[in-house]
N, C-alpha and C positions, 0 to 999 in steps of 0.2 A: 715651191717646196725645195728645201736644201738638199745638197748632195748627200746620198746614202752610201754607206761603206759596208762591205761584206767581208767576213773573215775568209782568208785564202792562204793556202800553203801551211796549214797548221802542223807543227811538228810535235815535240814534247810539250805537255801542258801541265801547269801547276796551279794550285788553288791560291786565290786571293780573298781575304775576308771581305764580305759585302759591304761592311762598315767603312772600309777604306774608300770606296767609291760613293757610297750613299751619304756619308757624313763628313769625310775628311778630305775629299779630293780638292775642294776649293780652299781648304785651310792649310793643308800640309805644304811644305816647301818642296822644291825640286830634289834636293839632296836627300831629304827625309824619305821621299817616295822611292827613289832609286835604291837607297840603302835597304829599304824594306823589301823591295822586289828581289834584291840579291839574296836576302835571308830566306825569303819564301821559295826561291828557286831550288835551294838544296837544304831543306829543313833538317835532314839527318846529319849533314856535315856542313853547317853554316860557315861562311868565311869569317875571319876575325877582322877586327877594326883596321888593323894595318893593311891587310889585303884589300878591303873595300876602299880605303883611302887611296891606295895605289891605283886601283882600277878606275876610280871616279876622279882622280886628279885633285884630291883634297887632302887636308891634314887629318891625322887621327882624331884631333880635337873636334874638327868639323863633323866627322862621322859620329862621335860620341854625342854631340849636341843634337845632331839630326835624328838620331835613334831615341833620344830622350823624349822626343815628341810622342812616339809611339808607346813608350813606356807609360807616360802620363795619360794617354788615351786608353790604356788597358789592352792594347793590341799585343805588346811585347812585355816580357818581364826579364829582369837580369838573371843570368845563370845562377843557380844556387838559391834564389829567393823562392819563398813559398807563394803559391797562387792565392789571390785574395779570397777569403771565404765568402760564400754567397750570402747576401743580406736578405732578411725576410721582407716580403712584399707587403707594404701597408699603404693605405690610402693616404696620399700627401694632403697636408693642410693647405689652406689658401695661402699662396706665397706673398710676402711683402718684401719691400727693399731691404729690410734688416734681416730677413730670414733666407733669401735666395743667396747662395754662395757661388762665387765665380771660380773657386779653386778647383772645382770638379772638371773643368775643361782643360785640355792640354795647352801648353805655351810653346810658341815657336822659339827656336834659337834666335838671338838678336840679328844676326846677319840675314837669315831667311826671312825674318819679319820685315826688315828694312827693304829687302829685295822685293817682297810682294808689294809694298807701298809704292816703290819706284816703278814697278812694271804696270801698276793698275792706275790709270789716270783718275778714275772716280775716287779710289780710295786715297790717293795722294792729295786730291783737292779737298776731301773730307777732313783729312788731318790738318791741312792748312786752315780750313775754316774753323775747326774746333779750337785751334790755337788762338785765333782772333777773338772768338767768343769768350774763352776763358782768360784771355789777356796774359798768357805766359807760354813758354815753350813746353812741349810735352816731353816727358821722360820716356825711356824705353818701355817701362811698365805701362804707361799711359797709352802709348802707340800699340803695344800688345793688346790691350783691352779693346781698342778701336778695331784692330784687325779681327779680333774674336767676334765682336758684334756684327761686323760686316760679312765675315766668311763662316765662322762656326755657327753663329745664331742665324745667319742668313738674312739680316735686317737691311733695309734700303738706307741710302745715305740720308733721305728725308726723315725717316723714322729715328735714325741715330741723332741727327741734328736736333729734332724736336725734343728728344729726351735730354740732351745736353743743355739746351736753352731752358727747359723746365727746371732742371736741377740747379742751374745757375741762378735762375729767378728766385728760387726758395733758399738760396744761401748755401747750397751744397755742391760747389763746383769741383769735385774731385772725381776722377775716372773710376775709382772703385765703387763709389755710390752710384755713379752713372751706369755702370755695367749691371749692378744688382737691380737697379730700377728698371732698366730695359728688359732684363731676364724676367723680372716679376711681371711686367706689363704683358710680355709675350705669353707667359703662362696663364694670365688672366683673360687672354683672348683678345687683347688690344692689337689691332692690325694697322697696316699703313693706311687703310681707308677710314678708319674711325679714330686714329690717334689724335688728330686735331680736336675733335669733340671731347675726347677723353681728358686731354690737357686742360681744355676750357672748364670742364666740370671740376677737375682737381683744383685749379686756381680759384674758382668761385667758392668751392668748399673751404679752402684755406682762408679766404677773405672773410667768409661768414664766421668760421670758428674763431678767427682772431677778434672780430667784433664782440662775439658772445663772451669770450674770455675777458675782454676789457669791461664789458657790462657787468660781469659777475666778480670783478676784481681778482681774476686769476691769471693776469698777464705776467706775473713775476715768479711763477713756479711752473713746473711740469704737472700735467694732469695725471691723476691716479688712473689705473686701468678702468676702474668702474666709472669714473667721471668721463673718460674718453668714450666708453661705450654709450653713455647717456647722450653725449654730444653727437655721436655718429647716428644714433637712433633718431634724434630730433631733426638734425640737419640733412642727413642722407636718406634714411629709411622713410621718415615722415615728410621730409621736404619743407620744414617749417622755416619761417624767416627769423633772423636774429631779433627783430622788433617784437615778435610774438613771444619768443623765449624770454626777453627782457620783461615783458608784461607778467608772464608766469612767475618770474623771479620776484617782482614787486609784490604780487599776491602772496607768494610763499613766505616772503620775509615779513609781511604784515601778520600772517596767521601764526608763524612759528618763531619769529624773531631772529631767524638765522637763514643762511644759505642751505637749502635742503634739496638735493637733486632728486630724491625719491618723491617728495611732495610735488616739485615742479613737474616730474614725469606724469603723475596722476592728472595734474591740471592739463598738461599739454596733450596727453593721450585722450582725455575727454573732449577737448576742443577739436582734436583731429577727427575723432569718430563722429562729431557732429557737424563737421565741415567748416568749422570756424577757422579762418586762415588770416584774418587781419586783426590789428590791435583794437580798432574801434568796436568790432563785434564782440571780441572777448571782454573788453571792459564793460560793454553794455550788458552782457549776460551777468557778469559778476555784480554790477551795481543793481540790477533788477532783482536780486535776491535769489538767483538760480545758480548757486555755486556749482562749479564743475567737479568739485572734489568734496569728500566728507570733511566735516569740521575737524579741527585739531583734537587729538586724544586729550582726555582729561589728565591733568598732571604734567603735560608737556610744557615746554618753555614758551612763555608768552612775552610779548614786548612790554617793556615798562611803560606805565601810563605816561611818564614824563618824556619818553622818546617820541620824536616826530615819526609818524608812520610813513612808509615810502609810497603808499597808494594815494594818489591825488585825484579826487573827484573832479577838480576843475579841468584836469587833462582829459578826462572822459567827455565832458561837456564840449570841449573844444574839438575833439575828434568827431563826435557825433554831428556837431554843426558843420564841420568841414565835409563830412561824408554826405550830409543832406544837400549842401550847396552844390557838390559834384554831381549828385543825381539830378538835381534841378537843371543844371547846365546841359546834361546829356539830352539829345533830341528824342 
């Protein structure tokens, strides 16, 4: 058990906000902490910037920068400014990388931020490793984001590096996106113990979505919100394969003569409810005359008789034969 310390020789006592220790003790710099303690010591007659600079052996500019940390954190406000109005409490929506904003957390003065990196071997090594992954020197803003992830959010070096590598892999290697992604994952309950599994699922989903977009001819434009919801439902909620979605597309195109997400959803929902999870079983049911969806409405668009339909019965026969051979081979 480590050495315990007890308070002794207490004289005059002054209050310190709990958040200073609970939330900021790891993030704030030495000068910021000392300057705040001086203000808290005599709240009715606080020292001015020049006096604090003299007592701490710093310049007035250093003190101003140091105190700006506490202003951004909401612990202090400048004299003459109005206190922030309380915001109504509402249930937050599920965070996403585009919705989580990093500007709500305080930023360290550059000198203190660099000092923290130099004093902490793990943090310094993390900065060096991130520069190697991204293949470029980090700016002061980049390093500020890394310090925030490590100290303000309390994330481990492994967690941060995993987020950096993921964002680099998907073509978004900038620290602003990395910080928003890390904050979002933390809010979603992604921990250091399950982050590797989370990233594996994310990459698998992106790969499956990319294949579906190619199959449906949607690789050259952004998906609409409703189209994205359909893909999320099929790939994530139902856990369907891109091949099964392509089969539903073939049937929908044959029945309606166009790409219809709504029609495909009816087909895929029916298959999912019946436990049909592979292409051969889906094609077999359709060919057997047991359609999984109602016939197209009268008056709807129909494919031209001269057009070649995308549903190929020979493909069904090949899949059924292959499945039968596989079952025979199994002991």
